[in-house]
A tleap script that builds the chain and sets N, CA, C and O, in Angstrom:
source leaprc.protein.ff14SB
mol = sequence {
  NMET LYS VAL PHE ALA LEU ARG LEU LYS PRO
  HIE GLU ASP LEU LYS GLN SER LEU ASN ASN
  PHE VAL ILE GLN GLU ASP ILE LYS ALA GLY
  PHE ILE LEU SER ALA ILE GLY SER LEU GLU
  GLU ALA LYS ILE ARG PHE ALA ASN GLN ALA
  ILE SER THR VAL LEU THR GLU LYS PHE GLU
  ILE ILE ALA LEU ASN GLY THR ILE ALA ASN
  THR GLY VAL HIE LEU HIE ILE ALA ILE SER
  ASP GLY LYS GLY LYS THR ILE GLY GLY HIE
  LEU ASP TYR ARG CYS ILE ILE TYR THR THR
  ALA GLU ILE VAL ILE GLY ALA SER GLU GLU
  PHE THR PHE ASN ARG THR PHE ASP GLU GLN
  THR GLY TYR GLN GLU LEU GLU ILE ILE CYS
  ASP ARG CSER
}
set mol.1.N position { 0.893 -1.252 0.033 }
set mol.1.CA position { 0.084 -0.069 -0.039 }
set mol.1.C position { 0.834 1.283 0.011 }
set mol.1.O position { 1.684 1.471 0.882 }
set mol.2.N position { 0.550 2.177 -0.859 }
set mol.2.CA position { 1.040 3.512 -0.853 }
set mol.2.C position { 0.149 4.405 0.129 }
set mol.2.O position { -1.021 4.115 0.380 }
set mol.3.N position { 0.795 5.500 0.655 }
set mol.3.CA position { 0.181 6.316 1.376 }
set mol.3.C position { 0.478 7.806 0.869 }
set mol.3.O position { 1.657 8.136 0.734 }
set mol.4.N position { -0.405 8.596 0.620 }
set mol.4.CA position { -0.285 10.104 0.192 }
set mol.4.C position { -0.932 10.966 1.202 }
set mol.4.O position { -1.909 10.557 1.829 }
set mol.5.N position { -0.423 12.165 1.392 }
set mol.5.CA position { -0.941 13.089 2.226 }
set mol.5.C position { -0.900 14.500 1.545 }
set mol.5.O position { 0.079 14.890 0.909 }
set mol.6.N position { -2.044 15.236 1.730 }
set mol.6.CA position { -2.253 16.460 1.305 }
set mol.6.C position { -2.870 17.460 2.088 }
set mol.6.O position { -3.699 17.074 2.912 }
set mol.7.N position { -2.628 18.693 1.994 }
set mol.7.CA position { -3.318 19.663 2.749 }
set mol.7.C position { -3.869 20.765 1.653 }
set mol.7.O position { -3.190 21.278 0.763 }
set mol.8.N position { -5.224 21.000 1.924 }
set mol.8.CA position { -5.873 22.008 1.055 }
set mol.8.C position { -6.068 23.227 1.928 }
set mol.8.O position { -6.246 23.236 3.146 }
set mol.9.N position { -5.996 24.372 1.004 }
set mol.9.CA position { -5.914 25.720 1.690 }
set mol.9.C position { -7.392 26.348 1.397 }
set mol.9.O position { -8.298 25.807 0.764 }
set mol.10.N position { -7.398 27.571 1.993 }
set mol.10.CA position { -8.890 28.307 1.906 }
set mol.10.C position { -9.328 28.541 0.571 }
set mol.10.O position { -8.581 28.980 -0.303 }
set mol.11.N position { -10.517 28.258 0.403 }
set mol.11.CA position { -11.308 28.570 -0.894 }
set mol.11.C position { -10.963 27.484 -1.935 }
set mol.11.O position { -11.422 27.626 -3.068 }
set mol.12.N position { -10.239 26.476 -1.669 }
set mol.12.CA position { -10.179 25.460 -2.703 }
set mol.12.C position { -11.497 24.473 -2.530 }
set mol.12.O position { -12.182 24.313 -1.519 }
set mol.13.N position { -11.629 23.898 -3.754 }
set mol.13.CA position { -12.928 22.980 -3.908 }
set mol.13.C position { -12.372 21.587 -3.478 }
set mol.13.O position { -11.461 21.033 -4.094 }
set mol.14.N position { -12.907 21.122 -2.515 }
set mol.14.CA position { -12.590 19.687 -1.855 }
set mol.14.C position { -12.528 18.636 -2.920 }
set mol.14.O position { -11.482 18.072 -3.239 }
set mol.15.N position { -13.776 18.384 -3.489 }
set mol.15.CA position { -13.907 17.316 -4.468 }
set mol.15.C position { -12.946 17.569 -5.751 }
set mol.15.O position { -12.252 16.676 -6.238 }
set mol.16.N position { -12.993 18.826 -6.207 }
set mol.16.CA position { -12.094 19.139 -7.563 }
set mol.16.C position { -10.691 18.857 -7.182 }
set mol.16.O position { -9.942 18.226 -7.927 }
set mol.17.N position { -10.287 19.371 -5.894 }
set mol.17.CA position { -8.747 19.097 -5.509 }
set mol.17.C position { -8.426 17.682 -5.308 }
set mol.17.O position { -7.297 17.247 -5.534 }
set mol.18.N position { -9.294 17.027 -4.931 }
set mol.18.CA position { -9.020 15.494 -4.814 }
set mol.18.C position { -9.073 14.832 -6.178 }
set mol.18.O position { -8.330 13.863 -6.335 }
set mol.19.N position { -9.817 15.200 -7.151 }
set mol.19.CA position { -9.856 14.611 -8.378 }
set mol.19.C position { -8.484 15.087 -9.054 }
set mol.19.O position { -7.863 14.279 -9.745 }
set mol.20.N position { -8.059 16.245 -8.884 }
set mol.20.CA position { -6.860 16.675 -9.645 }
set mol.20.C position { -5.723 15.878 -9.036 }
set mol.20.O position { -4.850 15.385 -9.751 }
set mol.21.N position { -5.733 15.731 -7.531 }
set mol.21.CA position { -4.502 15.110 -6.934 }
set mol.21.C position { -4.395 13.603 -7.379 }
set mol.21.O position { -3.293 13.077 -7.532 }
set mol.22.N position { -5.471 12.986 -7.563 }
set mol.22.CA position { -5.696 11.426 -8.005 }
set mol.22.C position { -5.221 11.400 -9.307 }
set mol.22.O position { -4.422 10.505 -9.582 }
set mol.23.N position { -5.593 12.312 -10.298 }
set mol.23.CA position { -4.953 12.246 -11.588 }
set mol.23.C position { -3.373 12.539 -11.625 }
set mol.23.O position { -2.618 11.917 -12.372 }
set mol.24.N position { -2.933 13.579 -10.717 }
set mol.24.CA position { -1.605 13.937 -10.768 }
set mol.24.C position { -0.625 12.764 -10.361 }
set mol.24.O position { 0.434 12.459 -10.909 }
set mol.25.N position { -1.271 12.145 -9.200 }
set mol.25.CA position { -0.483 10.969 -8.730 }
set mol.25.C position { -0.844 9.688 -9.184 }
set mol.25.O position { -0.408 8.704 -8.586 }
set mol.26.N position { -1.686 9.550 -10.300 }
set mol.26.CA position { -1.909 8.282 -10.996 }
set mol.26.C position { -2.431 7.281 -10.000 }
set mol.26.O position { -1.984 6.136 -10.064 }
set mol.27.N position { -3.344 7.593 -9.068 }
set mol.27.CA position { -3.835 6.790 -8.086 }
set mol.27.C position { -4.981 5.951 -8.816 }
set mol.27.O position { -5.933 6.562 -9.304 }
set mol.28.N position { -4.904 4.573 -8.898 }
set mol.28.CA position { -5.766 3.689 -9.472 }
set mol.28.C position { -6.730 3.137 -8.556 }
set mol.28.O position { -7.797 2.772 -9.050 }
set mol.29.N position { -6.559 3.008 -7.325 }
set mol.29.CA position { -7.395 2.318 -6.404 }
set mol.29.C position { -7.091 2.891 -4.993 }
set mol.29.O position { -6.354 2.366 -4.159 }
set mol.30.N position { -7.732 3.975 -4.870 }
set mol.30.CA position { -7.391 4.726 -3.420 }
set mol.30.C position { -8.683 4.711 -2.509 }
set mol.30.O position { -9.812 4.404 -2.892 }
set mol.31.N position { -8.331 5.084 -1.282 }
set mol.31.CA position { -9.461 5.252 -0.366 }
set mol.31.C position { -8.934 6.312 0.667 }
set mol.31.O position { -7.737 6.572 0.790 }
set mol.32.N position { -9.849 6.850 1.335 }
set mol.32.CA position { -9.552 7.959 2.397 }
set mol.32.C position { -9.100 7.207 3.694 }
set mol.32.O position { -9.790 6.264 4.081 }
set mol.33.N position { -8.104 7.531 4.308 }
set mol.33.CA position { -7.577 7.070 5.491 }
set mol.33.C position { -7.807 7.918 6.683 }
set mol.33.O position { -7.957 7.419 7.798 }
set mol.34.N position { -7.839 9.346 6.437 }
set mol.34.CA position { -8.045 10.424 7.374 }
set mol.34.C position { -8.328 11.626 6.657 }
set mol.34.O position { -7.791 11.919 5.588 }
set mol.35.N position { -9.248 12.377 7.304 }
set mol.35.CA position { -9.557 13.674 6.734 }
set mol.35.C position { -10.281 14.546 7.766 }
set mol.35.O position { -11.331 14.169 8.287 }
set mol.36.N position { -9.658 15.800 8.069 }
set mol.36.CA position { -10.227 16.679 8.865 }
set mol.36.C position { -10.093 17.860 8.409 }
set mol.36.O position { -9.138 18.030 7.652 }
set mol.37.N position { -10.873 18.891 8.674 }
set mol.37.CA position { -10.751 20.234 8.222 }
set mol.37.C position { -11.919 21.133 8.388 }
set mol.37.O position { -12.689 20.833 9.300 }
set mol.38.N position { -12.187 22.160 7.690 }
set mol.38.CA position { -13.453 22.987 7.700 }
set mol.38.C position { -13.880 23.428 6.356 }
set mol.38.O position { -13.101 23.498 5.405 }
set mol.39.N position { -15.137 23.724 6.299 }
set mol.39.CA position { -15.786 24.161 5.042 }
set mol.39.C position { -16.320 25.575 5.142 }
set mol.39.O position { -16.771 25.830 6.259 }
set mol.40.N position { -16.385 26.582 4.236 }
set mol.40.CA position { -17.149 27.723 4.396 }
set mol.40.C position { -18.432 27.555 3.644 }
set mol.40.O position { -19.327 28.387 3.788 }
set mol.41.N position { -18.589 26.406 2.758 }
set mol.41.CA position { -19.676 26.180 1.912 }
set mol.41.C position { -19.566 24.739 1.751 }
set mol.41.O position { -18.475 24.181 1.630 }
set mol.42.N position { -20.815 24.058 1.748 }
set mol.42.CA position { -21.067 22.669 1.472 }
set mol.42.C position { -22.072 22.429 0.536 }
set mol.42.O position { -23.117 23.074 0.606 }
set mol.43.N position { -21.862 21.402 -0.524 }
set mol.43.CA position { -22.737 21.019 -1.359 }
set mol.43.C position { -22.878 19.459 -1.279 }
set mol.43.O position { -21.961 18.727 -1.649 }
set mol.44.N position { -23.945 19.025 -0.831 }
set mol.44.CA position { -24.112 17.574 -0.467 }
set mol.44.C position { -25.432 16.986 -0.962 }
set mol.44.O position { -26.480 17.615 -0.819 }
set mol.45.N position { -25.393 15.868 -1.503 }
set mol.45.CA position { -26.657 15.298 -1.933 }
set mol.45.C position { -26.984 14.263 -0.940 }
set mol.45.O position { -26.209 13.343 -0.680 }
set mol.46.N position { -28.242 14.428 -0.333 }
set mol.46.CA position { -28.806 13.736 0.782 }
set mol.46.C position { -29.354 12.458 0.141 }
set mol.46.O position { -29.640 12.390 -1.055 }
set mol.47.N position { -29.487 11.424 1.033 }
set mol.47.CA position { -30.066 10.096 0.633 }
set mol.47.C position { -31.358 10.319 -0.250 }
set mol.47.O position { -32.225 11.144 0.039 }
set mol.48.N position { -31.393 9.491 -1.360 }
set mol.48.CA position { -32.752 9.534 -2.216 }
set mol.48.C position { -33.225 10.865 -2.628 }
set mol.48.O position { -34.416 11.144 -2.766 }
set mol.49.N position { -32.191 11.721 -2.830 }
set mol.49.CA position { -32.566 13.151 -3.476 }
set mol.49.C position { -31.929 13.146 -4.878 }
set mol.49.O position { -30.891 12.501 -5.030 }
set mol.50.N position { -32.396 13.723 -5.775 }
set mol.50.CA position { -32.069 14.071 -7.111 }
set mol.50.C position { -31.098 15.114 -7.240 }
set mol.50.O position { -30.266 15.078 -8.146 }
set mol.51.N position { -31.140 16.027 -6.414 }
set mol.51.CA position { -30.207 17.267 -6.681 }
set mol.51.C position { -29.549 17.439 -5.264 }
set mol.51.O position { -30.064 17.000 -4.236 }
set mol.52.N position { -28.404 18.098 -5.313 }
set mol.52.CA position { -27.685 18.341 -4.157 }
set mol.52.C position { -28.194 19.762 -3.350 }
set mol.52.O position { -28.803 20.683 -3.893 }
set mol.53.N position { -27.853 19.711 -2.148 }
set mol.53.CA position { -28.268 20.952 -1.251 }
set mol.53.C position { -26.991 21.737 -1.169 }
set mol.53.O position { -25.932 21.127 -1.024 }
set mol.54.N position { -27.016 23.194 -1.260 }
set mol.54.CA position { -25.931 23.994 -0.897 }
set mol.54.C position { -26.358 24.537 0.487 }
set mol.54.O position { -27.498 24.875 0.807 }
set mol.55.N position { -25.208 24.560 1.273 }
set mol.55.CA position { -25.176 25.054 2.796 }
set mol.55.C position { -24.202 25.918 2.868 }
set mol.55.O position { -23.066 25.549 2.570 }
set mol.56.N position { -24.476 27.366 3.318 }
set mol.56.CA position { -23.457 28.362 3.431 }
set mol.56.C position { -23.298 28.701 4.831 }
set mol.56.O position { -23.840 29.711 5.281 }
set mol.57.N position { -22.539 27.871 5.612 }
set mol.57.CA position { -22.311 28.314 6.996 }
set mol.57.C position { -20.753 27.795 7.132 }
set mol.57.O position { -20.089 27.406 6.171 }
set mol.58.N position { -20.318 27.855 8.401 }
set mol.58.CA position { -18.860 27.481 8.457 }
set mol.58.C position { -19.151 25.964 9.284 }
set mol.58.O position { -19.915 25.792 10.233 }
set mol.59.N position { -18.346 25.016 8.647 }
set mol.59.CA position { -18.554 23.609 9.096 }
set mol.59.C position { -17.159 22.919 9.495 }
set mol.59.O position { -16.109 23.316 8.990 }
set mol.60.N position { -17.191 22.010 10.300 }
set mol.60.CA position { -16.067 21.069 10.628 }
set mol.60.C position { -16.323 19.862 9.864 }
set mol.60.O position { -17.462 19.412 9.738 }
set mol.61.N position { -15.226 19.289 9.316 }
set mol.61.CA position { -15.280 17.921 8.418 }
set mol.61.C position { -15.085 17.038 9.628 }
set mol.61.O position { -14.090 17.052 10.354 }
set mol.62.N position { -16.202 16.230 9.768 }
set mol.62.CA position { -16.125 15.069 10.852 }
set mol.62.C position { -15.590 13.763 10.259 }
set mol.62.O position { -14.848 13.011 10.891 }
set mol.63.N position { -15.967 13.559 9.133 }
set mol.63.CA position { -15.531 12.245 8.427 }
set mol.63.C position { -15.771 12.514 6.884 }
set mol.63.O position { -16.672 13.215 6.423 }
set mol.64.N position { -14.884 11.889 6.230 }
set mol.64.CA position { -14.963 11.628 4.737 }
set mol.64.C position { -14.417 10.207 4.327 }
set mol.64.O position { -13.287 9.801 4.602 }
set mol.65.N position { -15.283 9.578 3.699 }
set mol.65.CA position { -15.056 8.164 3.293 }
set mol.65.C position { -15.390 7.865 1.807 }
set mol.65.O position { -16.262 8.509 1.224 }
set mol.66.N position { -14.701 6.904 1.220 }
set mol.66.CA position { -15.057 6.573 -0.068 }
set mol.66.C position { -14.040 5.960 -0.870 }
set mol.66.O position { -12.995 5.653 -0.296 }
set mol.67.N position { -14.161 5.722 -2.123 }
set mol.67.CA position { -13.365 5.100 -3.122 }
set mol.67.C position { -12.920 6.171 -3.973 }
set mol.67.O position { -13.674 7.070 -4.346 }
set mol.68.N position { -11.574 6.080 -4.318 }
set mol.68.CA position { -10.908 6.901 -5.224 }
set mol.68.C position { -10.289 6.248 -6.445 }
set mol.68.O position { -9.512 5.304 -6.301 }
set mol.69.N position { -10.626 6.745 -7.712 }
set mol.69.CA position { -9.849 6.209 -8.917 }
set mol.69.C position { -9.703 7.385 -9.801 }
set mol.69.O position { -10.454 8.355 -9.697 }
set mol.70.N position { -8.744 7.315 -10.676 }
set mol.70.CA position { -8.482 8.345 -11.716 }
set mol.70.C position { -9.514 8.458 -12.686 }
set mol.70.O position { -9.507 9.395 -13.483 }
set mol.71.N position { -10.566 7.427 -12.691 }
set mol.71.CA position { -11.863 7.650 -13.538 }
set mol.71.C position { -12.911 8.395 -12.626 }
set mol.71.O position { -14.038 8.655 -13.049 }
set mol.72.N position { -12.514 8.708 -11.427 }
set mol.72.CA position { -13.627 9.463 -10.516 }
set mol.72.C position { -13.694 9.105 -9.144 }
set mol.72.O position { -13.330 7.953 -8.906 }
set mol.73.N position { -14.065 9.794 -8.178 }
set mol.73.CA position { -14.147 9.481 -6.868 }
set mol.73.C position { -15.655 9.492 -6.418 }
set mol.73.O position { -16.501 10.198 -6.969 }
set mol.74.N position { -15.898 8.693 -5.428 }
set mol.74.CA position { -17.223 8.564 -4.800 }
set mol.74.C position { -17.074 8.614 -3.315 }
set mol.74.O position { -16.766 7.593 -2.700 }
set mol.75.N position { -17.268 9.699 -2.738 }
set mol.75.CA position { -17.125 10.144 -1.294 }
set mol.75.C position { -18.290 10.488 -0.648 }
set mol.75.O position { -19.193 11.096 -1.222 }
set mol.76.N position { -18.338 10.130 0.546 }
set mol.76.CA position { -19.593 10.638 1.380 }
set mol.76.C position { -18.741 11.524 2.585 }
set mol.76.O position { -17.640 11.198 3.028 }
set mol.77.N position { -19.431 12.568 2.942 }
set mol.77.CA position { -19.053 13.546 4.030 }
set mol.77.C position { -19.902 13.564 5.049 }
set mol.77.O position { -21.100 13.380 4.834 }
set mol.78.N position { -19.410 13.793 6.359 }
set mol.78.CA position { -20.123 14.162 7.435 }
set mol.78.C position { -19.563 15.542 8.047 }
set mol.78.O position { -18.368 15.712 8.288 }
set mol.79.N position { -20.539 16.484 8.264 }
set mol.79.CA position { -20.096 17.657 8.846 }
set mol.79.C position { -20.893 18.253 9.906 }
set mol.79.O position { -22.060 17.895 10.068 }
set mol.80.N position { -20.355 19.126 10.632 }
set mol.80.CA position { -21.178 19.567 11.780 }
set mol.80.C position { -21.055 21.125 11.828 }
set mol.80.O position { -20.013 21.677 11.478 }
set mol.81.N position { -22.113 21.799 12.257 }
set mol.81.CA position { -22.212 23.229 12.296 }
set mol.81.C position { -21.759 23.736 13.496 }
set mol.81.O position { -21.451 22.920 14.365 }
set mol.82.N position { -21.635 25.129 13.762 }
set mol.82.CA position { -21.385 25.684 15.038 }
set mol.82.C position { -22.144 25.206 16.357 }
set mol.82.O position { -21.664 25.471 17.459 }
set mol.83.N position { -23.129 24.619 16.248 }
set mol.83.CA position { -23.849 24.108 17.350 }
set mol.83.C position { -23.863 22.634 17.443 }
set mol.83.O position { -24.657 22.050 18.180 }
set mol.84.N position { -22.982 22.014 16.696 }
set mol.84.CA position { -22.679 20.597 16.885 }
set mol.84.C position { -23.596 19.663 15.952 }
set mol.84.O position { -23.398 18.452 15.856 }
set mol.85.N position { -24.572 20.314 15.307 }
set mol.85.CA position { -25.465 19.415 14.632 }
set mol.85.C position { -24.717 18.883 13.387 }
set mol.85.O position { -24.012 19.600 12.677 }
set mol.86.N position { -24.936 17.528 13.177 }
set mol.86.CA position { -23.960 16.916 12.173 }
set mol.86.C position { -25.006 16.266 11.159 }
set mol.86.O position { -25.986 15.619 11.528 }
set mol.87.N position { -24.662 16.531 9.803 }
set mol.87.CA position { -25.362 16.122 8.678 }
set mol.87.C position { -24.229 15.347 7.763 }
set mol.87.O position { -23.013 15.449 7.928 }
set mol.88.N position { -24.813 14.645 6.883 }
set mol.88.CA position { -23.829 14.022 5.862 }
set mol.88.C position { -24.568 13.517 4.702 }
set mol.88.O position { -25.773 13.267 4.754 }
set mol.89.N position { -23.832 13.365 3.637 }
set mol.89.CA position { -24.316 12.685 2.346 }
set mol.89.C position { -23.185 12.549 1.381 }
set mol.89.O position { -22.005 12.409 1.703 }
set mol.90.N position { -23.652 12.603 0.188 }
set mol.90.CA position { -22.712 12.488 -0.987 }
set mol.90.C position { -22.030 13.718 -1.260 }
set mol.90.O position { -22.630 14.745 -1.575 }
set mol.91.N position { -20.632 13.623 -1.131 }
set mol.91.CA position { -19.943 14.834 -1.536 }
set mol.91.C position { -19.967 15.371 -3.117 }
set mol.91.O position { -19.671 14.663 -4.079 }
set mol.92.N position { -20.329 16.591 -3.180 }
set mol.92.CA position { -20.574 17.332 -4.541 }
set mol.92.C position { -19.352 18.351 -4.651 }
set mol.92.O position { -18.611 18.616 -3.705 }
set mol.93.N position { -19.248 18.858 -5.866 }
set mol.93.CA position { -18.520 19.939 -6.124 }
set mol.93.C position { -19.043 21.178 -5.334 }
set mol.93.O position { -20.225 21.281 -5.004 }
set mol.94.N position { -18.162 22.042 -5.073 }
set mol.94.CA position { -18.491 23.285 -4.398 }
set mol.94.C position { -18.457 23.104 -2.810 }
set mol.94.O position { -19.023 23.914 -2.077 }
set mol.95.N position { -17.782 22.031 -2.334 }
set mol.95.CA position { -17.516 21.995 -0.940 }
set mol.95.C position { -16.208 22.908 -0.779 }
set mol.95.O position { -15.135 22.489 -1.212 }
set mol.96.N position { -16.294 24.026 -0.221 }
set mol.96.CA position { -15.206 25.109 -0.404 }
set mol.96.C position { -14.515 25.064 0.997 }
set mol.96.O position { -15.188 25.286 2.004 }
set mol.97.N position { -13.226 24.789 1.075 }
set mol.97.CA position { -12.323 24.842 2.150 }
set mol.97.C position { -12.427 26.140 2.983 }
set mol.97.O position { -12.243 27.157 2.313 }
set mol.98.N position { -12.638 26.298 4.068 }
set mol.98.CA position { -12.551 27.421 4.974 }
set mol.98.C position { -11.199 27.710 5.580 }
set mol.98.O position { -10.609 28.738 5.247 }
set mol.99.N position { -10.706 26.926 6.389 }
set mol.99.CA position { -9.298 27.193 6.853 }
set mol.99.C position { -8.211 26.253 6.426 }
set mol.99.O position { -7.073 26.639 6.160 }
set mol.100.N position { -8.619 24.959 6.368 }
set mol.100.CA position { -7.761 23.964 5.970 }
set mol.100.C position { -8.499 22.493 5.753 }
set mol.100.O position { -9.598 22.236 6.243 }
set mol.101.N position { -7.821 21.674 5.040 }
set mol.101.CA position { -8.245 20.350 4.963 }
set mol.101.C position { -7.155 19.352 4.959 }
set mol.101.O position { -6.477 19.274 3.935 }
set mol.102.N position { -6.878 18.544 6.003 }
set mol.102.CA position { -5.795 17.695 5.950 }
set mol.102.C position { -6.229 16.128 5.587 }
set mol.102.O position { -6.989 15.493 6.318 }
set mol.103.N position { -5.759 15.686 4.593 }
set mol.103.CA position { -6.190 14.615 4.144 }
set mol.103.C position { -5.075 13.413 3.721 }
set mol.103.O position { -4.126 13.649 2.974 }
set mol.104.N position { -5.335 12.122 4.301 }
set mol.104.CA position { -4.346 11.123 4.033 }
set mol.104.C position { -4.998 10.035 3.171 }
set mol.104.O position { -6.056 9.533 3.549 }
set mol.105.N position { -4.384 9.632 1.972 }
set mol.105.CA position { -5.094 8.628 1.068 }
set mol.105.C position { -4.251 7.463 1.056 }
set mol.105.O position { -3.027 7.558 0.967 }
set mol.106.N position { -4.872 6.346 1.143 }
set mol.106.CA position { -4.073 5.066 0.890 }
set mol.106.C position { -4.396 4.666 -0.526 }
set mol.106.O position { -5.362 5.148 -1.117 }
set mol.107.N position { -3.545 3.743 -1.093 }
set mol.107.CA position { -3.600 3.349 -2.518 }
set mol.107.C position { -3.288 2.000 -2.539 }
set mol.107.O position { -2.216 1.619 -2.068 }
set mol.108.N position { -4.103 1.208 -3.035 }
set mol.108.CA position { -3.698 -0.279 -3.285 }
set mol.108.C position { -3.022 -0.458 -4.622 }
set mol.108.O position { -3.356 0.087 -5.674 }
set mol.109.N position { -2.144 -1.200 -4.454 }
set mol.109.CA position { -1.251 -1.552 -5.903 }
set mol.109.C position { -1.635 -2.868 -6.298 }
set mol.109.O position { -1.056 -3.390 -7.251 }
set mol.110.N position { -2.630 -3.529 -5.625 }
set mol.110.CA position { -3.273 -4.840 -6.093 }
set mol.110.C position { -4.421 -4.783 -6.962 }
set mol.110.O position { -4.779 -5.737 -7.653 }
set mol.111.N position { -5.015 -3.627 -6.927 }
set mol.111.CA position { -6.349 -3.338 -7.705 }
set mol.111.C position { -6.412 -2.033 -8.489 }
set mol.111.O position { -5.715 -1.039 -8.285 }
set mol.112.N position { -7.249 -2.172 -9.313 }
set mol.112.CA position { -7.727 -0.830 -10.032 }
set mol.112.C position { -9.198 -0.654 -9.757 }
set mol.112.O position { -9.989 -1.597 -9.789 }
set mol.113.N position { -9.546 0.639 -9.475 }
set mol.113.CA position { -10.824 0.726 -9.397 }
set mol.113.C position { -11.352 1.703 -10.529 }
set mol.113.O position { -10.660 2.653 -10.893 }
set mol.114.N position { -12.533 1.454 -11.046 }
set mol.114.CA position { -13.016 2.144 -12.175 }
set mol.114.C position { -14.657 2.455 -11.840 }
set mol.114.O position { -15.385 1.677 -11.224 }
set mol.115.N position { -14.996 3.548 -12.295 }
set mol.115.CA position { -16.455 4.007 -12.293 }
set mol.115.C position { -17.179 3.789 -13.580 }
set mol.115.O position { -16.854 4.465 -14.556 }
set mol.116.N position { -18.133 2.903 -13.664 }
set mol.116.CA position { -18.613 2.311 -14.980 }
set mol.116.C position { -20.232 2.505 -14.532 }
set mol.116.O position { -20.668 2.307 -13.398 }
set mol.117.N position { -20.975 2.921 -15.652 }
set mol.117.CA position { -22.353 3.002 -15.622 }
set mol.117.C position { -23.059 1.667 -15.385 }
set mol.117.O position { -22.849 0.694 -16.110 }
set mol.118.N position { -23.921 1.649 -14.324 }
set mol.118.CA position { -24.771 0.318 -13.962 }
set mol.118.C position { -26.146 0.573 -14.427 }
set mol.118.O position { -26.786 1.512 -13.955 }
set mol.119.N position { -26.619 -0.180 -15.295 }
set mol.119.CA position { -27.825 0.019 -15.827 }
set mol.119.C position { -28.940 -0.338 -14.718 }
set mol.119.O position { -30.071 0.145 -14.771 }
set mol.120.N position { -28.537 -1.191 -13.751 }
set mol.120.CA position { -29.601 -1.518 -12.773 }
set mol.120.C position { -29.763 -0.340 -11.785 }
set mol.120.O position { -30.851 -0.181 -11.231 }
set mol.121.N position { -28.775 0.453 -11.553 }
set mol.121.CA position { -28.940 1.480 -10.563 }
set mol.121.C position { -29.046 3.043 -11.177 }
set mol.121.O position { -29.556 4.044 -10.673 }
set mol.122.N position { -28.425 2.872 -12.347 }
set mol.122.CA position { -28.556 4.310 -12.984 }
set mol.122.C position { -27.344 5.104 -12.807 }
set mol.122.O position { -27.235 6.173 -13.407 }
set mol.123.N position { -26.378 4.653 -11.996 }
set mol.123.CA position { -25.218 5.556 -11.572 }
set mol.123.C position { -23.885 4.797 -11.995 }
set mol.123.O position { -23.713 3.626 -12.336 }
set mol.124.N position { -23.053 5.800 -11.865 }
set mol.124.CA position { -21.722 5.339 -12.017 }
set mol.124.C position { -21.236 4.675 -10.907 }
set mol.124.O position { -21.025 5.304 -9.870 }
set mol.125.N position { -20.975 3.183 -11.006 }
set mol.125.CA position { -20.628 2.496 -9.762 }
set mol.125.C position { -19.190 1.886 -10.029 }
set mol.125.O position { -18.585 1.889 -11.101 }
set mol.126.N position { -18.743 1.318 -8.716 }
set mol.126.CA position { -17.425 0.897 -8.643 }
set mol.126.C position { -17.224 -0.390 -9.349 }
set mol.126.O position { -18.063 -1.277 -9.195 }
set mol.127.N position { -16.276 -0.563 -10.046 }
set mol.127.CA position { -15.806 -1.710 -10.933 }
set mol.127.C position { -14.458 -2.125 -10.278 }
set mol.127.O position { -13.530 -1.329 -10.423 }
set mol.128.N position { -14.242 -3.201 -9.617 }
set mol.128.CA position { -13.021 -3.620 -9.065 }
set mol.128.C position { -12.313 -4.636 -9.983 }
set mol.128.O position { -12.818 -5.685 -10.382 }
set mol.129.N position { -11.024 -4.164 -10.274 }
set mol.129.CA position { -10.287 -5.089 -11.165 }
set mol.129.C position { -8.962 -5.569 -10.357 }
set mol.129.O position { -8.218 -4.728 -9.852 }
set mol.130.N position { -8.719 -6.864 -10.267 }
set mol.130.CA position { -7.645 -7.436 -9.416 }
set mol.130.C position { -6.327 -7.310 -10.330 }
set mol.130.O position { -6.380 -7.921 -11.397 }
set mol.131.N position { -5.324 -6.696 -10.087 }
set mol.131.CA position { -4.136 -6.566 -10.785 }
set mol.131.C position { -3.066 -7.460 -10.222 }
set mol.131.O position { -1.884 -7.289 -10.523 }
set mol.132.N position { -3.495 -8.485 -9.346 }
set mol.132.CA position { -2.428 -9.527 -8.836 }
set mol.132.C position { -1.989 -10.390 -10.006 }
set mol.132.O position { -2.778 -10.778 -10.868 }
set mol.133.N position { -0.677 -10.676 -9.995 }
set mol.133.CA position { -0.195 -11.629 -11.017 }
set mol.133.C position { -0.337 -13.073 -10.711 }
set mol.133.O position { 0.046 -13.916 -11.522 }
savepdb mol mol.pdb
quit
């Protein structure tokens, strides 16, 4: 397993920055090991909703989980507001960093992850390819 670490700065887009990093580092089968930080704006798609919701407050990043491939990322985020109320859902573009985001990514050298359209679900879903010899 390889491990990568990155720090995002104010006003960067969390998802776009992760996509760029994955392409730059040619990560084929990645996953989030750790992520903390804060957002000044969040765009999250909640369960069973067709469109994402934009939230414009200051939030702490409580958790970030999912799979990462150079064909796309599928991440879920949990955030809390200034009163400790926690919400979460599917990470979308326009989750904007407030002060920082410190992210550690693991990458398997035995697999390749792809995102391919699944007719049954109607979404780009994870395709796992074993690269072991």
